[in-house]
C-alpha positions in Angstrom: -155.7 55.5 22.6 -154.4 57.9 25.2 -153.5 55.0 27.5 -151.6 53.3 24.6 -149.6 56.4 23.8 -148.8 56.9 27.4 -147.6 53.4 27.8 -145.3 53.7 24.7 -143.9 57.0 26.0 -143.2 55.4 29.4 -141.5 52.5 27.7 -139.4 54.8 25.7 -138.2 56.7 28.8 -137.3 53.5 30.5 -135.3 52.3 27.5 -133.5 55.7 27.3 -132.6 55.5 31.0 -131.4 51.9 30.7 -129.3 52.8 27.6 -127.8 55.7 29.3 -126.8 53.6 32.3 -125.2 51.1 29.9 -123.2 53.8 28.2 -122.1 55.2 31.6 -121.0 51.8 32.7 -119.2 51.1 29.4 -117.5 54.5 29.7 -116.5 53.8 33.3 -115.1 50.4 32.4 -113.0 51.9 29.5 -111.7 54.7 31.7 -110.6 52.2 34.4 -109.1 49.7 31.9 -105.4 49.1 32.3 -104.4 50.1 28.8 -106.4 53.3 29.0 -104.8 54.3 32.3 -101.3 53.6 31.0 -101.9 55.7 27.9 -102.0 58.9 30.0 -98.9 60.8 28.7 -98.9 63.1 31.8 -97.1 60.5 33.9 -93.3 60.4 34.2 -92.0 57.3 32.3 -88.3 57.6 33.3 -87.3 56.1 30.0 -84.2 58.3 29.5 -81.1 58.4 31.7 -81.4 62.2 32.0 -85.0 62.3 32.9 -85.1 61.6 36.6 -85.5 65.0 38.3 -83.2 66.4 40.9 -82.6 66.8 44.6 -83.2 70.2 46.3 -82.2 71.5 49.7 -85.0 71.4 52.3 -85.2 71.7 56.1 -86.8 68.3 56.4 -87.7 65.5 54.0 -91.3 64.3 53.7 -91.3 60.5 54.2 -93.7 57.8 53.0 -93.6 55.8 56.3 -92.0 55.9 59.7 -89.0 54.1 61.1 -91.3 51.7 63.0 -92.1 49.9 59.7 -91.2 46.3 60.6 -90.4 45.2 57.0 -87.3 47.4 56.4 -84.0 45.9 57.7 -83.0 47.4 61.0 -79.4 48.2 59.9 -80.8 50.6 57.3 -83.0 52.4 59.8 -80.2 53.5 62.2 -79.7 56.8 60.5 -81.6 59.9 59.6 -82.0 61.4 56.1 -82.1 65.2 56.2 -81.3 68.2 54.1 -82.4 67.1 50.6 -85.6 66.0 48.9 -86.2 64.6 45.5 -88.2 66.5 43.0 -89.7 64.8 40.0 -89.3 66.3 36.5 -91.6 69.4 36.2 -93.3 68.3 33.0 -94.9 65.0 34.3 -96.6 63.5 37.3 -96.1 60.5 39.6 -98.6 57.7 39.7 -100.4 57.6 43.1 -99.5 54.6 45.2 -103.1 53.6 45.5 -103.6 53.8 41.7 -100.5 51.6 41.2 -101.6 49.0 43.8 -105.0 48.7 42.0 -103.2 48.3 38.7 -100.8 45.6 40.0 -103.4 43.8 42.2 -103.1 40.0 42.5 -99.6 39.9 41.0 -96.1 39.1 42.2 -93.1 41.4 42.3 -89.8 39.6 42.7 -86.8 41.7 43.6 -83.6 39.8 43.0 -80.2 41.2 43.8 -77.8 42.8 46.3 -78.3 44.8 49.4 -79.4 47.9 47.5 -82.2 45.8 46.0 -82.9 44.6 49.5 -83.4 48.3 50.5 -85.8 48.7 47.5 -87.8 45.7 48.6 -88.1 47.1 52.2 -89.2 50.4 50.8 -91.9 48.9 48.7 -93.1 46.6 51.5 -93.4 49.6 53.9 -95.2 51.7 51.2 -97.7 48.9 50.5 -98.1 47.7 54.1 -101.7 47.3 55.3 -103.3 46.3 58.6 -103.5 42.6 57.6 -99.8 42.5 56.8 -99.0 44.3 60.0 -100.8 41.6 62.0 -99.1 38.9 60.0 -95.6 40.2 60.7 -96.0 40.7 64.4 -94.2 37.5 65.2 -90.8 36.7 66.8 -89.8 35.0 63.6 -89.9 38.2 61.6 -86.3 39.3 62.3 -85.0 35.9 61.5 -86.9 35.9 58.3 -85.5 39.3 57.2 -82.0 38.1 58.1 -82.4 35.1 55.9 -82.7 37.7 53.0 -85.1 35.4 51.1 -88.8 36.0 51.8 -92.2 36.9 50.5 -95.1 39.0 51.9 -98.6 39.7 50.8 -99.5 43.3 51.0 -102.4 45.6 49.9 -104.7 44.3 47.0 -103.2 40.8 47.3 -99.8 41.9 45.9 -97.0 39.5 46.7 -93.6 41.1 47.1 -90.6 38.8 47.3 -86.9 39.5 47.9 -84.1 37.1 47.0 -80.6 38.2 47.9 -77.8 37.5 45.5 -74.4 39.2 45.3 -73.9 37.8 41.8 -76.2 36.6 39.0 -75.7 32.9 39.6 -77.0 32.8 43.2 -80.6 31.4 43.8 -81.4 31.3 40.1 -83.6 28.2 40.5 -85.4 29.7 43.5 -86.2 32.8 41.5 -87.5 30.6 38.6 -89.8 28.8 41.0 -91.4 32.0 42.2 -92.4 33.1 38.7 -95.6 32.9 36.7 -96.8 34.7 33.6 -98.2 37.6 35.6 -95.1 38.0 37.8 -92.4 40.7 37.3 -88.7 40.3 38.2 -86.7 43.4 39.1 -83.1 42.5 39.2 -79.6 44.1 39.7 -76.1 42.9 40.5 -73.0 45.0 40.4 -72.1 46.7 43.6 -70.1 43.7 44.8 -67.8 43.9 41.7 -64.8 46.2 42.0 -62.1 46.9 39.4 -59.3 45.9 41.7 -60.9 42.7 43.0 -59.4 40.0 40.9 -62.2 37.5 41.5 -64.9 40.1 41.0 -63.5 42.8 38.6 -64.8 44.0 35.2 -63.9 40.7 33.5 -65.7 38.8 36.1 -68.8 41.0 35.9 -68.9 40.5 32.1 -68.4 36.8 32.4 -71.0 36.3 35.1 -73.6 38.4 33.3 -73.0 36.6 30.0 -73.5 33.2 31.7 -76.9 34.2 33.1 -78.3 35.8 29.9 -79.5 32.5 28.3 -81.3 31.6 31.6 -83.0 35.0 31.8 -84.3 34.6 28.2 -86.2 31.6 29.4 -88.0 33.3 32.3 -91.8 33.0 32.2 -92.0 36.5 33.9 -91.1 39.8 32.4 -87.8 41.3 33.6 -86.7 44.9 34.5 -83.0 45.5 34.9 -82.3 48.3 37.4 -79.0 49.9 36.8 -76.5 49.8 39.6 -76.6 53.0 41.7 -73.5 55.1 42.1 -71.2 55.0 45.1 -69.8 58.2 46.6 -66.4 57.3 48.0 -63.4 59.6 47.8 -62.2 58.0 44.6 -62.3 59.5 41.1 -65.5 57.8 40.0 -66.8 57.3 43.6 -66.4 53.5 43.4 -65.1 51.5 46.3 -61.4 50.6 45.8 -58.3 49.3 47.6 -57.6 52.9 48.6 -60.9 53.0 50.5 -60.3 49.6 51.9 -56.9 50.6 53.3 -58.5 53.7 54.9 -61.5 51.9 56.3 -60.2 52.2 59.9 -60.4 56.0 59.6 -63.5 58.1 59.6 -64.3 59.8 56.2 -67.2 61.6 54.5 -68.8 60.6 51.3 -67.9 62.9 48.4 -69.6 64.1 45.2 -68.7 62.1 42.1 -66.2 64.1 40.1 -66.9 62.6 36.8 -70.6 61.8 36.7 -71.6 59.1 34.3 -73.7 56.0 34.0 -70.9 54.0 35.8 -68.5 51.3 34.6 -70.7 48.5 35.9 -73.7 49.7 33.9 -71.5 50.2 30.8 -71.0 46.4 31.0 -74.4 45.2 32.2 -76.9 47.4 30.4 -76.0 46.5 26.8 -76.1 42.8 27.8 -79.5 43.0 29.4 -81.0 44.9 26.5 -80.5 41.7 24.5 -83.0 39.9 26.7 -85.4 42.6 27.9 -86.6 46.0 26.6 -87.0 47.2 30.2 -83.9 48.8 31.6 -84.3 51.4 34.3 -81.4 53.6 33.4 -80.8 55.4 36.7 -77.0 55.1 36.9 -76.3 58.7 35.8 -79.1 60.1 38.0 -77.7 58.3 41.1 -74.2 59.8 40.6 -75.7 63.2 41.2 -77.4 62.3 44.5 -76.0 64.5 47.3 -73.5 62.3 49.2 -74.7 63.4 52.6 -77.8 61.3 52.0 -75.8 58.1 52.4 -75.9 56.3 55.8 -72.6 57.7 56.8 -70.1 55.9 59.1 -67.9 55.2 56.0 -70.8 53.7 54.1 -71.1 55.6 50.8 -73.1 52.8 49.1 -76.3 52.5 51.1 -79.0 55.0 52.2 -81.5 55.2 55.0 -84.9 53.6 55.2 -87.0 55.8 55.0 -85.0 57.8 52.5 -83.6 57.8 49.0 -84.6 54.3 48.2 -88.3 55.4 48.6 -87.6 57.9 45.8 -86.4 55.0 43.7 -89.5 53.1 44.5 -91.7 55.9 43.1 -89.5 55.9 40.0 -89.9 52.1 39.6 -93.7 52.3 40.1 -94.0 54.9 37.4 -91.8 52.9 35.1 -93.9 49.7 35.5 -97.2 51.6 35.1 -96.3 53.7 32.1 -94.6 50.9 30.2 -97.6 48.6 31.1 -95.3 45.8 32.3 
């Protein structure tokens, strides 16, 4: 009898331990599940145009990678960003890069757009670079590939990052379609090549070209994020490049603060149109108008920034946006 009771007690203990392990495993799976992670309200979502933090004066910026990263275009590395550092909004947190790469593992991120989108692609590639990718890119063909401005690389956790250059929405459309699948994500922007005084690429042309591409975007198999065009900081009223800047291009000048900070005329045209085909619009136009102009590359370039530099801040914003919106 005693042996029988002892056996039953031992069996009960084993069952309890086994059940507890199951519960622990189920709890762990739930905690690590994508939807549970995304539901954490402490992360910055960057959903509103006034919700992007600010730049503060510092002696030296903390960067995410060094200038020897081979996947950032050389022309964007020939400068040094000093003096200001981005601070996220106080009430929320940034998603750790390692957390995001686990979340986005085995997926494709397609960046389609102009040279500012190219800088963003270089930033993300350098942030996600692992030892395997470093070995892959140590070839003489790398610089030629980057100059082609149409390439893909696999980085950490089998994430595929592609960049496709296009100065207007009609360029390389079929190529971008071919890269897509249901798990891929397209981040796109066109705008900085359009200027009010440029007859073939003015406000009317931007409206026309965007309207022509909208039906095609609506057929994409991948989800789409529209990233608003970042502000320029030339010495004009709204900071945009103009004939006045063109005429003075032979003279040296400094980038200036934007007098009338706003979302920008390009985004006033493109954002409402894109909201017809995607709920995901990263409304960073107003935020970028407040960026200190000294953070630009200099040498009369008041459009682009250094890598490493400001575009890495945009990368962190983009990662949070993707993660918190579960895109």
